[in-house]
N, C-alpha and C positions, 0 to 999 in steps of 0.2 A: 769318879770318888767313891768308896765304899762306905755308905751311911754308919755303917757298925763303928767305925775307926774314926769319924767324924759327927758326932750328934749334933744335931740341930738345936739351939736353944729355943724354946718357946718364949713368944713376946708376952709382956704381962696381959694383953687383950687374951690372946689364946690361953693361956692359961686360967684366966677367970672364965672364958667361956666353957671350958673342960670341966672347971668344977661347977659351973651354972649347969651344965646339962650333962650329968653323969647319966642321965635316963634318956629312955628314947623319946624321941616326940613325934605327934602323930604330924601327917602332911599339913593339915591346916594348921596346926602350932609352927612349925617351919616354915610356912608363907607368912605367919603374923610375924615371926622372928626375922626374916628376910625383909619385909615391909617396914618393921620399925628401924632397923640399921640402916636401911635404904634412905627412910625418912631424915634419919639423925645426920647422916653424911652428905645428903643433899643441902639440908640447912646449913651447915657448916661451910659447904661450898659456896651458896648463894651471900653469907653474910661475907665471906671472904671477896668475894666478886663485889659485892656492894662495897666494901671497904676501898679495894682499889679504885673502881669509880669516883667515889668519894676524893681520895689521894688525887688522882689525875683530873679531877675537875669534869669529869665526862658522865653523861647520862646512856642508860641503857640503848637509848634510840639512836645516840653518836656512833657508838660502838657498833650496833647493827648497820647502820646505815655505811660505816667505813668497812665493815666484813662485805657489803654488797659490791662497793667499787674494788676491793682487792681481788675480789672473787672472780669479777668480769675482767680486770685486768692484772692477771696473775703474773703473767710473764714481764710486762713492763715494772711490776710491782719487785719482783723478785730482783730483777735488774738494778733498781736504785737501792733496796736493801745489799746488795753485794757491793755496788758502787760505794757507799757510804762505809761499809765495813772493812776497806782495804786501806 
């Protein structure tokens, strides 16, 4: 598709960032911005994971143990999933 005939609309976050950073940033400033954004989204992901674990009444340790068992027996686990989904 020709971009000039189908312009892509910026998200509200993209528009805000463009306004905030109208000037060039140094490499260290860019690194700082990346770190702040990474930390922010990591905290949101962690909070969501904790919410789901609480909802399921599971601990992180239980999830880790389940993950080990699943990875050790992936073929068997996939077969169980497929048989229950049919």
